[in-house]
mmCIF file of the N, C-alpha and C atoms, coordinates in Angstrom:
data_MODEL
# 
_entry.id   MODEL 
# 
loop_
_atom_site.group_PDB 
_atom_site.id 
_atom_site.type_symbol 
_atom_site.label_atom_id 
_atom_site.label_alt_id 
_atom_site.label_comp_id 
_atom_site.label_asym_id 
_atom_site.label_entity_id 
_atom_site.label_seq_id 
_atom_site.pdbx_PDB_ins_code 
_atom_site.Cartn_x 
_atom_site.Cartn_y 
_atom_site.Cartn_z 
_atom_site.occupancy 
_atom_site.B_iso_or_equiv 
_atom_site.pdbx_formal_charge 
_atom_site.auth_seq_id 
_atom_site.auth_comp_id 
_atom_site.auth_asym_id 
_atom_site.auth_atom_id 
_atom_site.pdbx_PDB_model_num 
ATOM 1   N N  . UNK A 1 1  ? 30.570 183.535 94.259  1.00 0.00 ? 1  UNK A N  1 
ATOM 2   C CA . UNK A 1 1  ? 30.085 184.286 95.386  1.00 0.00 ? 1  UNK A CA 1 
ATOM 3   C C  . UNK A 1 1  ? 31.260 184.475 96.346  1.00 0.00 ? 1  UNK A C  1 
ATOM 4   N N  . UNK A 1 2  ? 31.540 185.676 96.711  1.00 0.00 ? 2  UNK A N  1 
ATOM 5   C CA . UNK A 1 2  ? 32.633 185.971 97.622  1.00 0.00 ? 2  UNK A CA 1 
ATOM 6   C C  . UNK A 1 2  ? 32.058 186.152 99.029  1.00 0.00 ? 2  UNK A C  1 
ATOM 7   N N  . UNK A 1 3  ? 32.507 185.308 99.978  1.00 0.00 ? 3  UNK A N  1 
ATOM 8   C CA . UNK A 1 3  ? 31.990 185.365 101.334 1.00 0.00 ? 3  UNK A CA 1 
ATOM 9   C C  . UNK A 1 3  ? 32.935 186.160 102.209 1.00 0.00 ? 3  UNK A C  1 
ATOM 10  N N  . UNK A 1 4  ? 32.381 187.017 103.025 1.00 0.00 ? 4  UNK A N  1 
ATOM 11  C CA . UNK A 1 4  ? 33.164 187.803 103.964 1.00 0.00 ? 4  UNK A CA 1 
ATOM 12  C C  . UNK A 1 4  ? 33.653 186.872 105.075 1.00 0.00 ? 4  UNK A C  1 
ATOM 13  N N  . UNK A 1 5  ? 34.966 186.694 105.163 1.00 0.00 ? 5  UNK A N  1 
ATOM 14  C CA . UNK A 1 5  ? 35.527 185.765 106.124 1.00 0.00 ? 5  UNK A CA 1 
ATOM 15  C C  . UNK A 1 5  ? 35.429 186.257 107.553 1.00 0.00 ? 5  UNK A C  1 
ATOM 16  N N  . UNK A 1 6  ? 35.063 187.510 107.756 1.00 0.00 ? 6  UNK A N  1 
ATOM 17  C CA . UNK A 1 6  ? 34.943 188.039 109.113 1.00 0.00 ? 6  UNK A CA 1 
ATOM 18  C C  . UNK A 1 6  ? 33.555 187.814 109.707 1.00 0.00 ? 6  UNK A C  1 
ATOM 19  N N  . UNK A 1 7  ? 32.610 187.363 108.917 1.00 0.00 ? 7  UNK A N  1 
ATOM 20  C CA . UNK A 1 7  ? 31.263 187.096 109.421 1.00 0.00 ? 7  UNK A CA 1 
ATOM 21  C C  . UNK A 1 7  ? 31.257 185.856 110.311 1.00 0.00 ? 7  UNK A C  1 
ATOM 22  N N  . UNK A 1 8  ? 30.378 185.814 111.305 1.00 0.00 ? 8  UNK A N  1 
ATOM 23  C CA . UNK A 1 8  ? 30.229 184.596 112.103 1.00 0.00 ? 8  UNK A CA 1 
ATOM 24  C C  . UNK A 1 8  ? 29.768 183.437 111.207 1.00 0.00 ? 8  UNK A C  1 
ATOM 25  N N  . UNK A 1 9  ? 30.057 182.224 111.651 1.00 0.00 ? 9  UNK A N  1 
ATOM 26  C CA . UNK A 1 9  ? 29.722 181.045 110.851 1.00 0.00 ? 9  UNK A CA 1 
ATOM 27  C C  . UNK A 1 9  ? 28.239 180.988 110.502 1.00 0.00 ? 9  UNK A C  1 
ATOM 28  N N  . UNK A 1 10 ? 27.372 181.304 111.446 1.00 0.00 ? 10 UNK A N  1 
ATOM 29  C CA . UNK A 1 10 ? 25.930 181.233 111.170 1.00 0.00 ? 10 UNK A CA 1 
ATOM 30  C C  . UNK A 1 10 ? 25.521 182.215 110.071 1.00 0.00 ? 10 UNK A C  1 
ATOM 31  N N  . UNK A 1 11 ? 26.132 183.384 110.040 1.00 0.00 ? 11 UNK A N  1 
ATOM 32  C CA . UNK A 1 11 ? 25.831 184.363 108.982 1.00 0.00 ? 11 UNK A CA 1 
ATOM 33  C C  . UNK A 1 11 ? 26.335 183.866 107.631 1.00 0.00 ? 11 UNK A C  1 
ATOM 34  N N  . UNK A 1 12 ? 27.500 183.241 107.629 1.00 0.00 ? 12 UNK A N  1 
ATOM 35  C CA . UNK A 1 12 ? 28.039 182.692 106.383 1.00 0.00 ? 12 UNK A CA 1 
ATOM 36  C C  . UNK A 1 12 ? 27.143 181.575 105.871 1.00 0.00 ? 12 UNK A C  1 
ATOM 37  N N  . UNK A 1 13 ? 26.603 180.751 106.787 1.00 0.00 ? 13 UNK A N  1 
ATOM 38  C CA . UNK A 1 13 ? 25.694 179.683 106.382 1.00 0.00 ? 13 UNK A CA 1 
ATOM 39  C C  . UNK A 1 13 ? 24.400 180.241 105.808 1.00 0.00 ? 13 UNK A C  1 
ATOM 40  N N  . UNK A 1 14 ? 23.906 181.341 106.383 1.00 0.00 ? 14 UNK A N  1 
ATOM 41  C CA . UNK A 1 14 ? 22.688 181.969 105.846 1.00 0.00 ? 14 UNK A CA 1 
ATOM 42  C C  . UNK A 1 14 ? 22.905 182.416 104.406 1.00 0.00 ? 14 UNK A C  1 
ATOM 43  N N  . UNK A 1 15 ? 24.114 182.873 104.097 1.00 0.00 ? 15 UNK A N  1 
ATOM 44  C CA . UNK A 1 15 ? 24.421 183.305 102.733 1.00 0.00 ? 15 UNK A CA 1 
ATOM 45  C C  . UNK A 1 15 ? 24.488 182.108 101.776 1.00 0.00 ? 15 UNK A C  1 
ATOM 46  N N  . UNK A 1 16 ? 24.827 180.935 102.308 1.00 0.00 ? 16 UNK A N  1 
ATOM 47  C CA . UNK A 1 16 ? 24.896 179.731 101.471 1.00 0.00 ? 16 UNK A CA 1 
ATOM 48  C C  . UNK A 1 16 ? 23.499 179.158 101.285 1.00 0.00 ? 16 UNK A C  1 
ATOM 49  N N  . UNK A 1 17 ? 22.794 178.917 102.421 1.00 0.00 ? 17 UNK A N  1 
ATOM 50  C CA . UNK A 1 17 ? 21.450 178.333 102.361 1.00 0.00 ? 17 UNK A CA 1 
ATOM 51  C C  . UNK A 1 17 ? 20.771 178.538 103.707 1.00 0.00 ? 17 UNK A C  1 
ATOM 52  N N  . UNK A 1 18 ? 19.670 179.243 103.719 1.00 0.00 ? 18 UNK A N  1 
ATOM 53  C CA . UNK A 1 18 ? 19.002 179.564 104.978 1.00 0.00 ? 18 UNK A CA 1 
ATOM 54  C C  . UNK A 1 18 ? 18.456 178.323 105.688 1.00 0.00 ? 18 UNK A C  1 
ATOM 55  N N  . UNK A 1 19 ? 18.102 177.291 104.936 1.00 0.00 ? 19 UNK A N  1 
ATOM 56  C CA . UNK A 1 19 ? 17.575 176.074 105.558 1.00 0.00 ? 19 UNK A CA 1 
ATOM 57  C C  . UNK A 1 19 ? 18.675 175.372 106.349 1.00 0.00 ? 19 UNK A C  1 
ATOM 58  N N  . UNK A 1 20 ? 19.862 175.261 105.759 1.00 0.00 ? 20 UNK A N  1 
ATOM 59  C CA . UNK A 1 20 ? 20.971 174.619 106.453 1.00 0.00 ? 20 UNK A CA 1 
ATOM 60  C C  . UNK A 1 20 ? 21.426 175.470 107.649 1.00 0.00 ? 20 UNK A C  1 
ATOM 61  N N  . UNK A 1 21 ? 21.343 176.781 107.517 1.00 0.00 ? 21 UNK A N  1 
ATOM 62  C CA . UNK A 1 21 ? 21.694 177.669 108.628 1.00 0.00 ? 21 UNK A CA 1 
ATOM 63  C C  . UNK A 1 21 ? 20.743 177.436 109.797 1.00 0.00 ? 21 UNK A C  1 
ATOM 64  N N  . UNK A 1 22 ? 19.471 177.245 109.502 1.00 0.00 ? 22 UNK A N  1 
ATOM 65  C CA . UNK A 1 22 ? 18.484 176.986 110.548 1.00 0.00 ? 22 UNK A CA 1 
ATOM 66  C C  . UNK A 1 22 ? 18.747 175.634 111.210 1.00 0.00 ? 22 UNK A C  1 
ATOM 67  N N  . UNK A 1 23 ? 19.056 174.620 110.402 1.00 0.00 ? 23 UNK A N  1 
ATOM 68  C CA . UNK A 1 23 ? 19.374 173.292 110.954 1.00 0.00 ? 23 UNK A CA 1 
ATOM 69  C C  . UNK A 1 23 ? 20.615 173.367 111.846 1.00 0.00 ? 23 UNK A C  1 
ATOM 70  N N  . UNK A 1 24 ? 21.631 174.095 111.386 1.00 0.00 ? 24 UNK A N  1 
ATOM 71  C CA . UNK A 1 24 ? 22.870 174.225 112.144 1.00 0.00 ? 24 UNK A CA 1 
ATOM 72  C C  . UNK A 1 24 ? 22.612 174.915 113.486 1.00 0.00 ? 24 UNK A C  1 
ATOM 73  N N  . UNK A 1 25 ? 21.760 175.928 113.489 1.00 0.00 ? 25 UNK A N  1 
ATOM 74  C CA . UNK A 1 25 ? 21.499 176.690 114.713 1.00 0.00 ? 25 UNK A CA 1 
ATOM 75  C C  . UNK A 1 25 ? 20.811 175.852 115.782 1.00 0.00 ? 25 UNK A C  1 
ATOM 76  N N  . UNK A 1 26 ? 20.204 174.736 115.405 1.00 0.00 ? 26 UNK A N  1 
ATOM 77  C CA . UNK A 1 26 ? 19.514 173.868 116.362 1.00 0.00 ? 26 UNK A CA 1 
ATOM 78  C C  . UNK A 1 26 ? 20.423 172.795 116.955 1.00 0.00 ? 26 UNK A C  1 
ATOM 79  N N  . UNK A 1 27 ? 21.658 172.686 116.445 1.00 0.00 ? 27 UNK A N  1 
ATOM 80  C CA . UNK A 1 27 ? 22.575 171.662 116.938 1.00 0.00 ? 27 UNK A CA 1 
ATOM 81  C C  . UNK A 1 27 ? 23.121 172.040 118.311 1.00 0.00 ? 27 UNK A C  1 
ATOM 82  N N  . UNK A 1 28 ? 23.427 171.016 119.116 1.00 0.00 ? 28 UNK A N  1 
ATOM 83  C CA . UNK A 1 28 ? 24.043 171.226 120.431 1.00 0.00 ? 28 UNK A CA 1 
ATOM 84  C C  . UNK A 1 28 ? 25.053 170.118 120.681 1.00 0.00 ? 28 UNK A C  1 
ATOM 85  N N  . UNK A 1 29 ? 25.908 170.339 121.665 1.00 0.00 ? 29 UNK A N  1 
ATOM 86  C CA . UNK A 1 29 ? 26.845 169.315 122.122 1.00 0.00 ? 29 UNK A CA 1 
ATOM 87  C C  . UNK A 1 29 ? 27.793 168.820 121.052 1.00 0.00 ? 29 UNK A C  1 
ATOM 88  N N  . UNK A 1 30 ? 28.053 167.503 121.056 1.00 0.00 ? 30 UNK A N  1 
ATOM 89  C CA . UNK A 1 30 ? 29.001 166.926 120.102 1.00 0.00 ? 30 UNK A CA 1 
ATOM 90  C C  . UNK A 1 30 ? 28.589 167.134 118.638 1.00 0.00 ? 30 UNK A C  1 
ATOM 91  N N  . UNK A 1 31 ? 27.295 167.112 118.378 1.00 0.00 ? 31 UNK A N  1 
ATOM 92  C CA . UNK A 1 31 ? 26.825 167.329 116.999 1.00 0.00 ? 31 UNK A CA 1 
ATOM 93  C C  . UNK A 1 31 ? 27.228 168.709 116.505 1.00 0.00 ? 31 UNK A C  1 
ATOM 94  N N  . UNK A 1 32 ? 27.120 169.713 117.363 1.00 0.00 ? 32 UNK A N  1 
ATOM 95  C CA . UNK A 1 32 ? 27.516 171.069 117.000 1.00 0.00 ? 32 UNK A CA 1 
ATOM 96  C C  . UNK A 1 32 ? 29.016 171.135 116.731 1.00 0.00 ? 32 UNK A C  1 
ATOM 97  N N  . UNK A 1 33 ? 29.811 170.476 117.587 1.00 0.00 ? 33 UNK A N  1 
ATOM 98  C CA . UNK A 1 33 ? 31.258 170.475 117.399 1.00 0.00 ? 33 UNK A CA 1 
ATOM 99  C C  . UNK A 1 33 ? 31.663 169.817 116.089 1.00 0.00 ? 33 UNK A C  1 
ATOM 100 N N  . UNK A 1 34 ? 31.064 168.657 115.801 1.00 0.00 ? 34 UNK A N  1 
ATOM 101 C CA . UNK A 1 34 ? 31.376 167.931 114.569 1.00 0.00 ? 34 UNK A CA 1 
ATOM 102 C C  . UNK A 1 34 ? 30.987 168.755 113.352 1.00 0.00 ? 34 UNK A C  1 
ATOM 103 N N  . UNK A 1 35 ? 29.780 169.316 113.358 1.00 0.00 ? 35 UNK A N  1 
ATOM 104 C CA . UNK A 1 35 ? 29.307 170.104 112.225 1.00 0.00 ? 35 UNK A CA 1 
ATOM 105 C C  . UNK A 1 35 ? 30.152 171.354 112.025 1.00 0.00 ? 35 UNK A C  1 
ATOM 106 N N  . UNK A 1 36 ? 30.490 172.023 113.110 1.00 0.00 ? 36 UNK A N  1 
ATOM 107 C CA . UNK A 1 36 ? 31.296 173.245 113.006 1.00 0.00 ? 36 UNK A CA 1 
ATOM 108 C C  . UNK A 1 36 ? 32.636 172.946 112.363 1.00 0.00 ? 36 UNK A C  1 
ATOM 109 N N  . UNK A 1 37 ? 33.312 171.908 112.837 1.00 0.00 ? 37 UNK A N  1 
ATOM 110 C CA . UNK A 1 37 ? 34.615 171.568 112.272 1.00 0.00 ? 37 UNK A CA 1 
ATOM 111 C C  . UNK A 1 37 ? 34.496 171.184 110.798 1.00 0.00 ? 37 UNK A C  1 
ATOM 112 N N  . UNK A 1 38 ? 33.504 170.381 110.467 1.00 0.00 ? 38 UNK A N  1 
ATOM 113 C CA . UNK A 1 38 ? 33.327 169.960 109.084 1.00 0.00 ? 38 UNK A CA 1 
ATOM 114 C C  . UNK A 1 38 ? 33.002 171.119 108.159 1.00 0.00 ? 38 UNK A C  1 
ATOM 115 N N  . UNK A 1 39 ? 32.128 172.012 108.584 1.00 0.00 ? 39 UNK A N  1 
ATOM 116 C CA . UNK A 1 39 ? 31.744 173.156 107.754 1.00 0.00 ? 39 UNK A CA 1 
ATOM 117 C C  . UNK A 1 39 ? 32.922 174.107 107.583 1.00 0.00 ? 39 UNK A C  1 
ATOM 118 N N  . UNK A 1 40 ? 33.667 174.347 108.664 1.00 0.00 ? 40 UNK A N  1 
ATOM 119 C CA . UNK A 1 40 ? 34.839 175.216 108.539 1.00 0.00 ? 40 UNK A CA 1 
ATOM 120 C C  . UNK A 1 40 ? 35.867 174.634 107.577 1.00 0.00 ? 40 UNK A C  1 
ATOM 121 N N  . UNK A 1 41 ? 36.079 173.330 107.640 1.00 0.00 ? 41 UNK A N  1 
ATOM 122 C CA . UNK A 1 41 ? 37.001 172.684 106.692 1.00 0.00 ? 41 UNK A CA 1 
ATOM 123 C C  . UNK A 1 41 ? 36.499 172.838 105.261 1.00 0.00 ? 41 UNK A C  1 
ATOM 124 N N  . UNK A 1 42 ? 35.194 172.665 105.075 1.00 0.00 ? 42 UNK A N  1 
ATOM 125 C CA . UNK A 1 42 ? 34.615 172.806 103.732 1.00 0.00 ? 42 UNK A CA 1 
ATOM 126 C C  . UNK A 1 42 ? 34.791 174.231 103.216 1.00 0.00 ? 42 UNK A C  1 
ATOM 127 N N  . UNK A 1 43 ? 34.507 175.209 104.059 1.00 0.00 ? 43 UNK A N  1 
ATOM 128 C CA . UNK A 1 43 ? 34.634 176.608 103.642 1.00 0.00 ? 43 UNK A CA 1 
ATOM 129 C C  . UNK A 1 43 ? 36.085 176.971 103.326 1.00 0.00 ? 43 UNK A C  1 
ATOM 130 N N  . UNK A 1 44 ? 37.025 176.463 104.138 1.00 0.00 ? 44 UNK A N  1 
ATOM 131 C CA . UNK A 1 44 ? 38.447 176.721 103.851 1.00 0.00 ? 44 UNK A CA 1 
ATOM 132 C C  . UNK A 1 44 ? 38.869 176.097 102.529 1.00 0.00 ? 44 UNK A C  1 
ATOM 133 N N  . UNK A 1 45 ? 38.408 174.884 102.273 1.00 0.00 ? 45 UNK A N  1 
ATOM 134 C CA . UNK A 1 45 ? 38.747 174.214 101.015 1.00 0.00 ? 45 UNK A CA 1 
ATOM 135 C C  . UNK A 1 45 ? 38.163 174.969 99.828  1.00 0.00 ? 45 UNK A C  1 
ATOM 136 N N  . UNK A 1 46 ? 36.940 175.449 99.960  1.00 0.00 ? 46 UNK A N  1 
ATOM 137 C CA . UNK A 1 46 ? 36.312 176.224 98.878  1.00 0.00 ? 46 UNK A CA 1 
ATOM 138 C C  . UNK A 1 46 ? 37.080 177.515 98.636  1.00 0.00 ? 46 UNK A C  1 
ATOM 139 N N  . UNK A 1 47 ? 37.521 178.146 99.707  1.00 0.00 ? 47 UNK A N  1 
ATOM 140 C CA . UNK A 1 47 ? 38.292 179.379 99.582  1.00 0.00 ? 47 UNK A CA 1 
ATOM 141 C C  . UNK A 1 47 ? 39.618 179.117 98.872  1.00 0.00 ? 47 UNK A C  1 
ATOM 142 N N  . UNK A 1 48 ? 40.298 178.023 99.251  1.00 0.00 ? 48 UNK A N  1 
ATOM 143 C CA . UNK A 1 48 ? 41.573 177.669 98.611  1.00 0.00 ? 48 UNK A CA 1 
ATOM 144 C C  . UNK A 1 48 ? 41.403 177.409 97.120  1.00 0.00 ? 48 UNK A C  1 
ATOM 145 N N  . UNK A 1 49 ? 40.305 176.732 96.770  1.00 0.00 ? 49 UNK A N  1 
ATOM 146 C CA . UNK A 1 49 ? 40.076 176.368 95.366  1.00 0.00 ? 49 UNK A CA 1 
ATOM 147 C C  . UNK A 1 49 ? 39.328 177.447 94.605  1.00 0.00 ? 49 UNK A C  1 
ATOM 148 N N  . UNK A 1 50 ? 38.939 178.519 95.307  1.00 0.00 ? 50 UNK A N  1 
ATOM 149 C CA . UNK A 1 50 ? 38.218 179.635 94.708  1.00 0.00 ? 50 UNK A CA 1 
ATOM 150 C C  . UNK A 1 50 ? 36.922 179.176 94.031  1.00 0.00 ? 50 UNK A C  1 
ATOM 151 N N  . UNK A 1 51 ? 36.146 178.374 94.779  1.00 0.00 ? 51 UNK A N  1 
ATOM 152 C CA . UNK A 1 51 ? 34.838 177.923 94.305  1.00 0.00 ? 51 UNK A CA 1 
ATOM 153 C C  . UNK A 1 51 ? 33.796 178.263 95.360  1.00 0.00 ? 51 UNK A C  1 
ATOM 154 N N  . UNK A 1 52 ? 32.550 178.246 94.977  1.00 0.00 ? 52 UNK A N  1 
ATOM 155 C CA . UNK A 1 52 ? 31.454 178.514 95.907  1.00 0.00 ? 52 UNK A CA 1 
ATOM 156 C C  . UNK A 1 52 ? 31.210 177.305 96.802  1.00 0.00 ? 52 UNK A C  1 
ATOM 157 N N  . UNK A 1 53 ? 30.867 177.522 98.071  1.00 0.00 ? 53 UNK A N  1 
ATOM 158 C CA . UNK A 1 53 ? 30.514 176.401 98.949  1.00 0.00 ? 53 UNK A CA 1 
ATOM 159 C C  . UNK A 1 53 ? 29.307 175.649 98.390  1.00 0.00 ? 53 UNK A C  1 
ATOM 160 N N  . UNK A 1 54 ? 29.305 174.349 98.610  1.00 0.00 ? 54 UNK A N  1 
ATOM 161 C CA . UNK A 1 54 ? 28.268 173.474 98.074  1.00 0.00 ? 54 UNK A CA 1 
ATOM 162 C C  . UNK A 1 54 ? 27.196 173.224 99.133  1.00 0.00 ? 54 UNK A C  1 
ATOM 163 N N  . UNK A 1 55 ? 25.960 173.566 98.819  1.00 0.00 ? 55 UNK A N  1 
ATOM 164 C CA . UNK A 1 55 ? 24.843 173.395 99.743  1.00 0.00 ? 55 UNK A CA 1 
ATOM 165 C C  . UNK A 1 55 ? 24.696 171.918 100.112 1.00 0.00 ? 55 UNK A C  1 
ATOM 166 N N  . UNK A 1 56 ? 24.845 171.027 99.135  1.00 0.00 ? 56 UNK A N  1 
ATOM 167 C CA . UNK A 1 56 ? 24.702 169.596 99.400  1.00 0.00 ? 56 UNK A CA 1 
ATOM 168 C C  . UNK A 1 56 ? 25.775 169.105 100.365 1.00 0.00 ? 56 UNK A C  1 
ATOM 169 N N  . UNK A 1 57 ? 26.986 169.636 100.253 1.00 0.00 ? 57 UNK A N  1 
ATOM 170 C CA . UNK A 1 57 ? 28.064 169.243 101.165 1.00 0.00 ? 57 UNK A CA 1 
ATOM 171 C C  . UNK A 1 57 ? 27.755 169.704 102.583 1.00 0.00 ? 57 UNK A C  1 
ATOM 172 N N  . UNK A 1 58 ? 27.261 170.917 102.728 1.00 0.00 ? 58 UNK A N  1 
ATOM 173 C CA . UNK A 1 58 ? 26.904 171.434 104.051 1.00 0.00 ? 58 UNK A CA 1 
ATOM 174 C C  . UNK A 1 58 ? 25.776 170.595 104.643 1.00 0.00 ? 58 UNK A C  1 
ATOM 175 N N  . UNK A 1 59 ? 24.796 170.252 103.827 1.00 0.00 ? 59 UNK A N  1 
ATOM 176 C CA . UNK A 1 59 ? 23.675 169.413 104.287 1.00 0.00 ? 59 UNK A CA 1 
ATOM 177 C C  . UNK A 1 59 ? 24.200 168.059 104.758 1.00 0.00 ? 59 UNK A C  1 
ATOM 178 N N  . UNK A 1 60 ? 25.104 167.461 103.993 1.00 0.00 ? 60 UNK A N  1 
ATOM 179 C CA . UNK A 1 60 ? 25.662 166.161 104.359 1.00 0.00 ? 60 UNK A CA 1 
ATOM 180 C C  . UNK A 1 60 ? 26.474 166.249 105.656 1.00 0.00 ? 60 UNK A C  1 
ATOM 181 N N  . UNK A 1 61 ? 27.239 167.310 105.818 1.00 0.00 ? 61 UNK A N  1 
ATOM 182 C CA . UNK A 1 61 ? 28.021 167.492 107.045 1.00 0.00 ? 61 UNK A CA 1 
ATOM 183 C C  . UNK A 1 61 ? 27.093 167.563 108.255 1.00 0.00 ? 61 UNK A C  1 
ATOM 184 N N  . UNK A 1 62 ? 26.003 168.312 108.136 1.00 0.00 ? 62 UNK A N  1 
ATOM 185 C CA . UNK A 1 62 ? 25.050 168.445 109.248 1.00 0.00 ? 62 UNK A CA 1 
ATOM 186 C C  . UNK A 1 62 ? 24.351 167.107 109.505 1.00 0.00 ? 62 UNK A C  1 
ATOM 187 N N  . UNK A 1 63 ? 23.933 166.409 108.450 1.00 0.00 ? 63 UNK A N  1 
ATOM 188 C CA . UNK A 1 63 ? 23.299 165.100 108.617 1.00 0.00 ? 63 UNK A CA 1 
ATOM 189 C C  . UNK A 1 63 ? 24.224 164.129 109.340 1.00 0.00 ? 63 UNK A C  1 
ATOM 190 N N  . UNK A 1 64 ? 25.479 164.088 108.904 1.00 0.00 ? 64 UNK A N  1 
ATOM 191 C CA . UNK A 1 64 ? 26.435 163.176 109.518 1.00 0.00 ? 64 UNK A CA 1 
ATOM 192 C C  . UNK A 1 64 ? 26.738 163.572 110.960 1.00 0.00 ? 64 UNK A C  1 
ATOM 193 N N  . UNK A 1 65 ? 26.784 164.869 111.244 1.00 0.00 ? 65 UNK A N  1 
ATOM 194 C CA . UNK A 1 65 ? 27.008 165.326 112.619 1.00 0.00 ? 65 UNK A CA 1 
ATOM 195 C C  . UNK A 1 65 ? 25.863 164.878 113.521 1.00 0.00 ? 65 UNK A C  1 
ATOM 196 N N  . UNK A 1 66 ? 24.650 164.925 113.010 1.00 0.00 ? 66 UNK A N  1 
ATOM 197 C CA . UNK A 1 66 ? 23.498 164.468 113.788 1.00 0.00 ? 66 UNK A CA 1 
ATOM 198 C C  . UNK A 1 66 ? 23.604 162.979 114.114 1.00 0.00 ? 66 UNK A C  1 
ATOM 199 N N  . UNK A 1 67 ? 24.271 162.229 113.226 1.00 0.00 ? 67 UNK A N  1 
ATOM 200 C CA . UNK A 1 67 ? 24.473 160.794 113.443 1.00 0.00 ? 67 UNK A CA 1 
ATOM 201 C C  . UNK A 1 67 ? 25.791 160.495 114.161 1.00 0.00 ? 67 UNK A C  1 
ATOM 202 N N  . UNK A 1 68 ? 26.509 161.554 114.565 1.00 0.00 ? 68 UNK A N  1 
ATOM 203 C CA . UNK A 1 68 ? 27.751 161.376 115.297 1.00 0.00 ? 68 UNK A CA 1 
ATOM 204 C C  . UNK A 1 68 ? 28.934 160.946 114.454 1.00 0.00 ? 68 UNK A C  1 
ATOM 205 N N  . UNK A 1 69 ? 28.871 161.201 113.145 1.00 0.00 ? 69 UNK A N  1 
ATOM 206 C CA . UNK A 1 69 ? 29.954 160.776 112.258 1.00 0.00 ? 69 UNK A CA 1 
ATOM 207 C C  . UNK A 1 69 ? 30.742 161.960 111.752 1.00 0.00 ? 69 UNK A C  1 
ATOM 208 N N  . UNK A 1 70 ? 32.058 161.791 111.744 1.00 0.00 ? 70 UNK A N  1 
ATOM 209 C CA . UNK A 1 70 ? 32.954 162.737 111.078 1.00 0.00 ? 70 UNK A CA 1 
ATOM 210 C C  . UNK A 1 70 ? 33.310 162.099 109.757 1.00 0.00 ? 70 UNK A C  1 
ATOM 211 N N  . UNK A 1 71 ? 33.015 162.769 108.642 1.00 0.00 ? 71 UNK A N  1 
ATOM 212 C CA . UNK A 1 71 ? 33.256 162.148 107.345 1.00 0.00 ? 71 UNK A CA 1 
ATOM 213 C C  . UNK A 1 71 ? 34.259 162.903 106.493 1.00 0.00 ? 71 UNK A C  1 
ATOM 214 N N  . UNK A 1 72 ? 34.865 163.932 107.048 1.00 0.00 ? 72 UNK A N  1 
ATOM 215 C CA . UNK A 1 72 ? 35.816 164.709 106.266 1.00 0.00 ? 72 UNK A CA 1 
ATOM 216 C C  . UNK A 1 72 ? 37.200 164.072 106.357 1.00 0.00 ? 72 UNK A C  1 
ATOM 217 N N  . UNK A 1 73 ? 38.042 164.416 105.402 1.00 0.00 ? 73 UNK A N  1 
ATOM 218 C CA . UNK A 1 73 ? 39.395 163.869 105.355 1.00 0.00 ? 73 UNK A CA 1 
ATOM 219 C C  . UNK A 1 73 ? 40.249 164.470 106.461 1.00 0.00 ? 73 UNK A C  1 
ATOM 220 N N  . UNK A 1 74 ? 41.115 163.657 107.016 1.00 0.00 ? 74 UNK A N  1 
ATOM 221 C CA . UNK A 1 74 ? 42.051 164.126 108.037 1.00 0.00 ? 74 UNK A CA 1 
ATOM 222 C C  . UNK A 1 74 ? 43.460 163.858 107.547 1.00 0.00 ? 74 UNK A C  1 
ATOM 223 N N  . UNK A 1 75 ? 44.385 164.785 107.786 1.00 0.00 ? 75 UNK A N  1 
ATOM 224 C CA . UNK A 1 75 ? 45.755 164.570 107.335 1.00 0.00 ? 75 UNK A CA 1 
ATOM 225 C C  . UNK A 1 75 ? 46.416 163.405 108.073 1.00 0.00 ? 75 UNK A C  1 
ATOM 226 N N  . UNK A 1 76 ? 47.185 162.635 107.323 1.00 0.00 ? 76 UNK A N  1 
ATOM 227 C CA . UNK A 1 76 ? 47.978 161.554 107.905 1.00 0.00 ? 76 UNK A CA 1 
ATOM 228 C C  . UNK A 1 76 ? 49.413 161.742 107.448 1.00 0.00 ? 76 UNK A C  1 
ATOM 229 N N  . UNK A 1 77 ? 50.328 160.925 107.940 1.00 0.00 ? 77 UNK A N  1 
ATOM 230 C CA . UNK A 1 77 ? 51.736 161.064 107.576 1.00 0.00 ? 77 UNK A CA 1 
ATOM 231 C C  . UNK A 1 77 ? 51.940 161.017 106.077 1.00 0.00 ? 77 UNK A C  1 
ATOM 232 N N  . UNK A 1 78 ? 52.937 161.740 105.603 1.00 0.00 ? 78 UNK A N  1 
ATOM 233 C CA . UNK A 1 78 ? 53.265 161.728 104.185 1.00 0.00 ? 78 UNK A CA 1 
ATOM 234 C C  . UNK A 1 78 ? 52.471 162.718 103.360 1.00 0.00 ? 78 UNK A C  1 
ATOM 235 N N  . UNK A 1 79 ? 51.632 163.525 104.010 1.00 0.00 ? 79 UNK A N  1 
ATOM 236 C CA . UNK A 1 79 ? 50.878 164.529 103.274 1.00 0.00 ? 79 UNK A CA 1 
ATOM 237 C C  . UNK A 1 79 ? 49.672 163.984 102.527 1.00 0.00 ? 79 UNK A C  1 
ATOM 238 N N  . UNK A 1 80 ? 49.357 162.715 102.722 1.00 0.00 ? 80 UNK A N  1 
ATOM 239 C CA . UNK A 1 80 ? 48.190 162.124 102.075 1.00 0.00 ? 80 UNK A CA 1 
ATOM 240 C C  . UNK A 1 80 ? 46.979 162.252 102.999 1.00 0.00 ? 80 UNK A C  1 
ATOM 241 N N  . UNK A 1 81 ? 45.827 162.036 102.460 1.00 0.00 ? 81 UNK A N  1 
ATOM 242 C CA . UNK A 1 81 ? 44.602 162.150 103.259 1.00 0.00 ? 81 UNK A CA 1 
ATOM 243 C C  . UNK A 1 81 ? 43.883 160.819 103.317 1.00 0.00 ? 81 UNK A C  1 
ATOM 244 N N  . UNK A 1 82 ? 43.298 160.554 104.445 1.00 0.00 ? 82 UNK A N  1 
ATOM 245 C CA . UNK A 1 82 ? 42.513 159.336 104.635 1.00 0.00 ? 82 UNK A CA 1 
ATOM 246 C C  . UNK A 1 82 ? 41.161 159.734 105.173 1.00 0.00 ? 82 UNK A C  1 
ATOM 247 N N  . UNK A 1 83 ? 40.124 159.059 104.693 1.00 0.00 ? 83 UNK A N  1 
ATOM 248 C CA . UNK A 1 83 ? 38.774 159.361 105.179 1.00 0.00 ? 83 UNK A CA 1 
ATOM 249 C C  . UNK A 1 83 ? 38.657 158.924 106.624 1.00 0.00 ? 83 UNK A C  1 
ATOM 250 N N  . UNK A 1 84 ? 38.022 159.755 107.412 1.00 0.00 ? 84 UNK A N  1 
ATOM 251 C CA . UNK A 1 84 ? 37.865 159.428 108.842 1.00 0.00 ? 84 UNK A CA 1 
ATOM 252 C C  . UNK A 1 84 ? 36.541 158.745 109.072 1.00 0.00 ? 84 UNK A C  1 
# 
């Protein structure tokens, strides 16, 4: 599935899964910030690897954002990644 990168994030989420798009639209404050960053990272990674975004990954990102957790990898020195 080829996603139009010019669409707003909520529209891109609707194309992936309307249920997750609805959950995302209800987020506010820090949860919204965490989810937005995590979903954007996921979409960029999918684009780099030329694979479709994973509904389960988006669901997990939103669940973790609701719990105040960032669970995506963050770059550290040496080009390696560590779980945050």
